[in-house]
C-alpha positions in Angstrom: -8.3 20.6 20.8 -10.5 19.3 23.7 -13.1 16.6 22.8 -16.7 16.6 24.0 -18.1 14.3 26.6 -14.7 13.2 28.0 -13.7 10.3 25.7 -12.9 7.0 27.3 -9.3 6.0 27.9 -7.5 3.6 25.5 -4.3 1.7 25.6 -1.6 1.0 23.0 0.7 -1.9 23.8 3.7 -2.8 21.6 5.2 -6.2 21.1 8.3 -5.2 23.0 6.3 -4.2 26.1 6.2 -0.4 25.4 2.9 1.1 26.6 1.2 4.3 25.5 -2.0 5.7 27.1 -4.4 7.8 25.1 -8.1 8.5 24.4 -10.5 6.3 22.6 -11.8 7.2 19.2 -13.9 5.4 16.5 -15.4 2.1 17.5 -15.0 0.9 21.1 -13.1 -2.4 21.1 -9.8 -4.2 20.7 -7.7 -4.6 17.5 -4.1 -5.7 16.7 -1.7 -6.0 13.9 1.7 -4.7 12.6 2.3 -1.1 13.5 3.6 1.3 10.8 3.6 5.0 10.2 2.7 7.3 7.3 4.7 10.6 6.9 2.1 12.3 4.7 0.5 15.5 5.9 -2.9 14.9 4.1 -4.9 12.4 2.2 -5.9 10.3 5.2 -9.0 8.8 3.6 -7.2 7.6 0.6 -4.5 6.1 2.9 -7.1 4.3 5.1 -8.8 2.7 2.0 -5.5 1.6 0.3 -5.6 -2.2 0.2 -1.9 -2.4 0.8 -2.6 -1.4 4.4 -4.6 -4.5 5.1 -3.8 -5.9 8.5 -1.8 -2.9 9.7 -2.1 -0.5 12.6 -1.4 2.9 11.2 0.2 5.9 12.8 -0.6 9.2 11.0 2.6 11.1 11.5 1.1 14.6 11.2 -0.1 15.9 14.5 -3.7 16.8 13.4 -6.2 15.0 11.1 -9.9 15.1 10.4 -10.1 18.8 9.7 -11.5 18.4 6.2 -13.9 15.5 7.0 -14.6 12.7 4.5 -16.0 12.4 1.0 -17.0 9.1 -0.7 -15.1 10.2 -3.8 -11.8 10.1 -1.9 -11.4 6.3 -1.6 -9.1 3.8 -3.1 -11.2 0.7 -2.5 -14.7 -0.3 -1.3 -13.8 -0.1 2.5 -11.3 1.0 5.1 -8.4 -1.4 5.0 -6.3 -0.4 8.1 -6.9 -2.5 11.2 -6.4 0.3 13.7 -5.5 4.0 13.8 -3.1 5.9 16.1 -2.9 9.7 16.1 -1.9 12.7 18.1 -5.2 14.7 17.5 -8.4 13.8 15.6 -10.9 16.6 15.4 -14.7 16.2 15.3 -15.0 19.6 13.5 -14.3 19.8 9.8 -14.7 22.3 7.0 -14.9 21.4 3.3 -17.9 22.1 1.2 -17.9 18.7 -0.5 -17.4 16.7 2.8 -20.2 14.2 3.6 -19.4 13.7 7.2 -16.8 13.6 10.0 -13.8 11.3 10.3 -15.1 10.1 13.6 -18.4 8.9 12.1 -16.5 7.4 9.2 -14.2 5.4 11.4 -17.1 4.2 13.6 -19.2 3.2 10.5 -16.2 1.1 9.3 -15.6 -0.5 12.7 -12.2 1.0 13.2 -10.8 1.1 16.7 -8.6 4.2 17.1 -6.6 5.9 19.8 -5.6 9.6 20.0 -3.7 11.9 22.4 -0.6 9.7 21.8 2.9 11.1 21.6 3.3 10.0 18.0 6.7 11.7 17.6 8.1 9.5 20.4 6.3 6.5 19.1 7.6 6.9 15.5 11.1 7.5 16.8 10.8 4.2 18.8 9.7 2.3 15.7 12.5 3.8 13.6 15.0 2.5 16.1 13.4 -0.8 17.1 11.8 -1.7 13.8 8.3 -2.8 12.8 6.5 -5.0 15.3 2.9 -6.0 16.2 0.8 -3.9 18.6 -2.6 -3.9 20.1 -5.1 -1.1 20.8 -8.0 -1.4 23.2 -10.6 0.9 24.6 -12.3 -2.0 26.5 -9.5 -3.9 28.2 -7.4 -2.2 30.9 -5.5 -5.2 32.2 -2.0 -5.3 30.7 -1.5 -9.0 31.1 -4.7 -9.7 29.2 -3.6 -7.4 26.4 -0.2 -9.2 26.2 -2.0 -12.5 25.9 -4.2 -11.2 23.1 -1.2 -9.6 21.3 0.7 -12.9 21.4 -2.0 -14.5 19.2 -1.4 -12.1 16.3 0.8 -13.5 13.5 3.8 -11.5 12.2 3.5 -9.8 8.8 6.6 -11.7 7.6 5.2 -14.9 6.0 1.7 -13.6 5.8 -0.3 -13.9 2.6 -3.1 -11.4 2.4 -3.7 -10.5 -1.3 -6.0 -13.4 -2.0 -8.2 -12.3 0.9 -8.9 -8.8 -0.4 -8.6 -9.3 -4.2 -11.8 -9.2 -6.4 -13.7 -12.6 -6.3 -14.6 -12.4 -9.9 -13.2 -10.7 -13.1 -14.6 -7.3 -14.0 -14.0 -4.7 -16.7 -12.9 -1.1 -16.3 -12.8 1.7 -18.9 -14.0 2.2 -22.4 -14.7 -1.1 -24.2 -14.0 0.6 -27.5 -10.5 1.8 -26.4 -7.6 1.0 -28.7 -5.6 -1.0 -26.2 -6.5 -3.9 -23.8 -4.7 -4.6 -20.6 -5.1 -7.6 -18.2 -4.8 -6.6 -14.6 -3.9 -9.1 -11.8 -5.6 -7.7 -8.7 -3.5 -8.3 -5.6 -5.1 -5.3 -3.9 -5.3 -2.7 -6.7 -6.0 0.9 -5.9 -8.9 2.5 -7.9 -6.7 5.4 -9.1 -4.3 3.0 -10.7 -7.1 1.6 -12.9 -8.2 5.2 -13.7 -4.6 6.2 -14.7 -4.5 3.3 -17.1 -8.1 3.8 -18.5 -7.7 7.5 -19.1 -4.7 6.7 -21.4 -6.9 4.8 -23.9 -7.1 1.3 -22.4 -9.8 -1.2 -21.7 -9.0 -3.3 -18.6 -10.1 -6.7 -17.4 -9.3 -7.1 -13.7 -8.7 -10.7 -12.5 -8.6 -12.3 -9.0 -5.3 -12.8 -7.4 -5.1 -16.6 -8.0 -6.2 -16.5 -11.7 -4.0 -18.7 -13.9 -1.7 -16.9 -16.3 -3.5 -18.4 -19.3 -6.8 -16.7 -18.3 -5.1 -13.3 -18.3 -3.7 -14.1 -21.8 -7.0 -15.4 -23.1 -8.2 -11.8 -22.9 -5.7 -11.2 -25.7 -4.3 -8.2 -24.0 -1.8 -5.7 -25.4 -0.2 -5.5 -22.0 -0.1 -7.0 -18.5 -0.3 -5.1 -15.3 0.5 -6.5 -11.8 -0.9 -4.5 -8.9 0.1 -3.4 -5.5 -1.1 -5.3 -2.5 -0.5 -6.3 1.2 1.5 -9.0 2.9 4.8 -10.8 2.3 5.6 -11.4 -1.4 7.7 -14.5 -0.4 4.4 -16.1 0.8 2.9 -15.9 -2.7 4.4 -18.8 -4.8 1.2 -18.9 -6.8 1.7 -15.3 -7.9 5.4 -15.7 -8.6 4.6 -18.7 -10.9 1.9 -16.6 -12.7 4.4 -13.8 -13.3 6.9 -16.2 -14.7 4.4 -17.6 -17.2 3.3 -14.1 -18.2 6.9 -13.0 -18.8 7.3 -16.1 -21.0 4.5 -14.7 -23.2 6.6 -11.7 -23.9 3.8 -9.2 -23.5 4.6 -5.6 -22.3 4.6 -5.8 -18.5 4.3 -3.2 -15.7 4.3 -3.9 -12.0 3.7 -1.5 -9.1 4.8 -2.1 -5.4 3.9 -5.8 -4.8 3.9 -6.2 -8.5 7.5 -5.0 -8.5 8.5 -7.4 -5.8 6.9 -10.3 -7.7 8.6 -9.4 -10.9 11.9 -9.5 -9.1 11.0 -12.8 -7.4 10.1 -14.3 -10.8 13.6 -13.3 -11.9 15.2 -15.1 -8.9 15.8 -12.0 -6.8 14.7 -12.5 -3.1 12.7 -10.0 -1.1 13.3 -9.0 2.5 11.4 -7.4 5.4 12.5 -3.8 5.9 13.3 -2.1 9.2 10.1 0.0 9.2 9.2 0.4 5.5 8.4 3.5 3.5 5.0 5.0 3.8 4.0 8.6 2.9 3.9 11.0 0.0 7.2 12.8 0.3 9.9 10.1 -0.5 12.7 11.2 -2.9 13.6 8.8 -5.7 16.1 9.3 -8.5 15.4 8.1 -12.0 18.8 6.7 -13.1 17.8 6.8 -16.8 16.9 10.5 -16.9 19.0 11.7 -14.0 16.0 13.5 -12.5 14.7 13.2 -9.0 11.0 12.9 -8.1 8.9 13.1 -4.9 6.9 9.9 -4.6 4.1 8.3 -2.8 5.1 5.0 -1.1 3.6 2.2 1.0 5.6 -0.9 1.5 7.2 -2.9 4.2 9.2 -5.3 2.0 11.9 -4.6 -0.6 14.0 -6.5 -3.1 17.5 -7.6 -2.2 20.0 -5.0 -3.4 23.0 -7.2 -4.1 21.1 -9.9 -5.9 19.6 -7.2 -8.1 22.8 -5.4 -8.9 24.5 -8.7 -9.8 21.7 -10.1 -11.9 22.8 -10.2 -15.6 19.3 -9.5 -17.0 18.2 -6.7 -14.7 18.8 -3.0 -14.9 18.2 -0.8 -11.9 16.2 2.2 -13.0 15.3 4.0 -9.8 16.9 4.5 -6.3 15.5 5.8 -3.1 17.6 8.9 -2.1 17.0 8.4 1.6 18.4 4.9 2.0 19.5 3.8 -1.5 16.9 1.0 -1.6 15.9 -0.2 -5.1 12.8 1.5 -6.3 12.6 0.4 -10.0 13.9 -2.2 -12.4 13.6 -3.3 -16.0 14.4 -6.6 -17.6 17.0 -6.1 -20.3 15.8 -8.8 -22.8 12.0 -8.3 -22.3 9.4 -5.5 -22.4 9.0 -5.5 -18.7 9.6 -3.0 -15.9 8.3 -2.2 -12.4 8.6 0.4 -9.6 8.4 0.0 -5.8 6.5 3.2 -5.3 3.0 4.5 -6.3 3.0 6.6 -9.5 -0.9 6.9 -9.3 -0.1 9.2 -6.3 -3.4 9.3 -4.4 -2.6 11.1 -2.2 0.6 12.6 -3.3 2.5 14.6 -6.0 2.2 13.8 -9.7 5.9 13.6 -10.4 5.8 9.9 -11.3 2.7 9.6 -13.5 4.9 9.5 -16.6 5.4 5.8 -15.8 1.9 5.1 -17.1 2.8 6.9 -20.3 6.0 4.9 -20.5 3.9 1.7 -20.3 1.6 2.8 -23.1 4.5 3.8 -25.2 6.1 0.3 -24.6 2.8 -1.4 -25.7 2.7 0.7 -28.9 6.3 0.0 -29.7 5.8 -3.7 -29.1 2.8 -3.7 -31.5 
């Protein structure tokens, strides 16, 4: 679809020197970070506000977004978390009765630099082959050497600690204070719908900042412990690994999602690694090895847990496998009430196949009581 007023040109430069030319969108400016792609066909606003995308330059794999506008109810945090956006087509026109504005205005209001009219099929294929890398988008700098110099200043995602930068700065409560069960939540970049999925199952939550000592989470006298998703490299978070070790020693029912899964594995001595290009989207097949059933899952992660160390660990049972690449998607500790999954059962956006995991957590808490 043609855009009004002949939008300005924009450049996308990858770390390996690959250059794409397109049209500017959102805020005029320059932005850089690690490039990644999302294979979902919808749910762009939930994706943009997912804290796990902090510091990343996102390609929306679908060829056309913006057609249903934006709605303040469709957010997973208090702001847009992506650093930049790359698309084939973004429309100014939208049609949805509950929409409160256009995607263009939303991106501009959140200071997001974007580029469209990019051959995203070619770009995604390039990343699948070459792997994740940093990139830079600019709608104000046309000199390639200047862009290269700016891109060289951007730190790699590997070794980057981001959770403490986007976590809540003070504890807060969520849910019904008269609920039968209490859960302590360590916020490493938690999505709002995760809290909602827990609260609607009869729990009262206290959400703690990322660097809260384990004893403070236990002082709430919770019936269970939840460790959230979040951005960055889990290996750069010794403070969180130490906290998880202490929480496991308390023998409370324990559930981790995404980064929480990686930290549980790390606390058990299993290393993490940087994936070729990660898993991001709402159509990833996973097999539950306990039930034998497969489920279509929502995912957003660029790191994983080391397969051989996991398989050879005497106290770990692998519960879920990715059917595309056989990466490990779920574990449980054999001698403790603790389990985790790499994907996102709260599924916003995405299918509801995996929401049973929240029920499993509640059942574990009640059994432990």
